[in-house]
C-alpha positions as CSV (number, residue, x, y, z in Angstrom):
1,M,0.0,0.2,0.2
2,S,1.4,3.2,-1.1
3,E,2.2,6.1,1.7
4,G,-0.2,8.2,-0.2
5,I,-3.5,6.2,0.3
6,I,-2.0,5.4,3.8
7,A,-2.0,9.3,4.4
8,L,-5.7,9.5,2.5
9,L,-6.8,6.9,4.8
10,I,-6.1,8.6,8.0
11,I,-7.3,11.9,7.1
12,A,-10.6,10.1,6.4
13,A,-10.7,8.2,10.0
14,L,-9.3,11.4,11.7
15,S,-12.1,13.4,10.0
16,L,-15.1,11.1,10.2
17,A,-13.9,10.7,14.3
18,L,-13.9,14.7,14.3
19,R,-17.0,14.7,12.4
20,D,-15.5,16.9,9.5
21,Y,-17.8,14.7,6.9
22,T,-16.8,17.3,3.7
23,L,-13.0,16.3,4.3
24,A,-13.9,12.6,5.1
25,S,-15.9,12.5,1.8
26,A,-13.1,14.2,-0.3
27,S,-10.7,11.7,1.0
28,A,-12.9,8.9,0.3
29,V,-13.5,9.9,-3.1
30,L,-9.7,10.9,-3.7
31,L,-8.7,7.3,-2.6
32,L,-11.0,5.9,-5.1
33,L,-9.8,7.6,-8.1
34,G,-6.8,6.8,-6.9
35,L,-7.8,2.9,-6.4
36,L,-9.0,3.1,-9.8
37,R,-6.3,4.1,-11.5
38,T,-7.6,6.8,-13.5
39,D,-6.4,10.0,-15.0
40,A,-8.9,11.8,-12.7
41,V,-6.4,12.5,-9.9
42,V,-4.6,14.3,-12.3
43,V,-7.5,16.5,-13.0
44,V,-8.2,17.5,-9.6
45,N,-4.5,17.9,-8.7
46,R,-4.5,20.6,-11.8
47,H,-8.3,22.4,-11.5
48,G,-9.6,21.1,-7.9
49,L,-8.8,24.7,-6.2
50,N,-10.4,26.5,-8.9
51,V,-13.2,24.5,-9.2
52,G,-13.8,24.6,-5.0
53,L,-13.5,28.1,-5.3
54,F,-16.2,28.5,-8.0
55,F,-18.9,26.6,-5.9
56,L,-17.4,28.7,-2.7
57,M,-18.5,31.5,-4.5
58,L,-21.7,30.1,-5.5
59,F,-22.5,29.9,-2.3
60,L,-21.6,33.2,-1.0
61,L,-23.4,34.8,-3.9
62,S,-26.4,33.2,-3.4
63,P,-27.9,35.8,-1.2
64,L,-28.1,38.2,-3.4
65,M,-30.6,36.3,-5.9
66,Y,-32.9,35.5,-2.6
67,E,-32.9,38.9,-2.7
68,K,-31.4,38.9,1.4
69,S,-29.1,41.9,0.1
70,G,-30.2,44.6,-2.3
71,F,-27.4,46.7,-4.5
72,I,-28.4,49.7,-2.1
73,D,-27.4,47.6,1.2
74,V,-24.4,46.3,-0.4
75,W,-23.6,50.1,-1.8
76,N,-24.4,51.4,1.9
77,F,-22.4,48.9,3.5
78,F,-18.6,49.6,1.3
79,K,-19.4,53.3,2.3
80,S,-19.3,52.8,5.7
81,P,-16.3,52.5,8.0
82,L,-16.8,48.9,8.5
83,G,-17.4,48.1,5.0
84,F,-13.9,49.3,4.3
85,Y,-12.3,47.6,7.5
86,T,-14.1,44.5,5.6
87,V,-12.4,45.2,2.0
88,G,-9.2,45.5,4.1
89,C,-9.6,42.0,5.9
90,G,-10.4,40.7,2.4
91,I,-7.4,41.9,0.7
92,V,-5.2,40.2,4.0
93,S,-6.9,36.9,3.8
94,S,-7.0,36.9,-0.2
95,Y,-3.1,37.2,0.3
96,V,-2.7,35.0,3.1
97,G,-4.8,32.1,1.3
98,G,-2.4,33.0,-1.9
99,K,0.7,32.8,0.4
100,G,-0.6,29.3,1.6
101,V,-1.1,27.9,-1.7
102,A,2.4,28.4,-2.4
103,Y,3.9,27.3,0.8
104,I,1.9,24.3,0.5
105,Q,2.8,23.7,-3.1
106,A,6.5,24.3,-2.2
107,S,6.5,22.1,0.9
108,P,3.9,19.5,0.3
109,Q,4.7,17.6,3.7
110,S,3.6,20.4,5.9
111,F,0.0,19.8,4.8
112,F,-0.4,16.7,7.5
113,A,0.6,19.6,10.0
114,V,-1.8,22.3,9.0
115,L,-4.3,19.9,8.4
116,I,-4.4,18.4,11.7
117,G,-4.8,22.1,13.2
118,T,-7.5,23.1,10.8
119,L,-9.7,19.3,12.1
120,I,-8.5,20.7,15.8
121,G,-10.0,24.0,15.0
122,V,-12.9,22.5,13.5
123,L,-13.5,20.0,16.6
124,F,-12.7,22.2,19.8
125,F,-13.3,26.1,18.5
126,R,-16.3,25.9,15.9
127,G,-14.1,26.7,13.1
128,L,-14.4,25.7,9.5
129,P,-12.1,23.4,7.3
130,A,-11.7,26.1,5.0
131,G,-9.2,27.6,6.9
132,L,-6.0,24.9,5.6
133,L,-5.1,27.8,3.0
134,I,-5.1,30.5,5.5
135,G,-3.0,28.3,8.0
136,A,-0.7,27.3,5.5
137,G,-0.1,31.3,4.7
138,L,0.6,32.1,8.1
139,V,3.2,29.3,8.3
140,S,4.7,31.1,5.5
141,L,4.5,34.5,6.7
142,V,6.0,33.8,9.8
143,L,8.8,32.1,8.3
144,S,9.3,34.4,5.7
145,F,9.0,37.3,8.9
146,G,11.9,34.8,10.8
147,R,13.9,35.2,7.9
148,I,13.8,38.6,7.5
149,I,14.4,38.7,11.4
150,G,16.9,36.5,11.5
151,G,18.8,37.7,8.0
152,K,18.5,35.1,6.1
């Protein structure tokens, strides 16, 4: 049995035990695709982030269709101090998430540690598993800051 399959089995078991059914399902699907020896794993690896972000955007934009937030409400919010602060937080979290993607690509062995931290956050702090990229981005920023301070 390959190390990847073992890792996915561990992730699936942990996520089931911690009631993170989204992660458990993703692990199970990836295991199945890997065991079937299809090229789908390559497609998921290449396009999965964009497809996932697409569905996240569908979820986030859907209240506009139910008229829970109208254009005037959105515009007035943008003009408020809280609106400016919220835009700033969006900029920072987007930047940190981008650093997280780069960090995980450059250091894939770190993914499991970030994943465990995310599962702990979901279980004990009522967080969301969406924190993987932000967590990895924070690690990247702390490492960069340490290099700057340490002069490396």
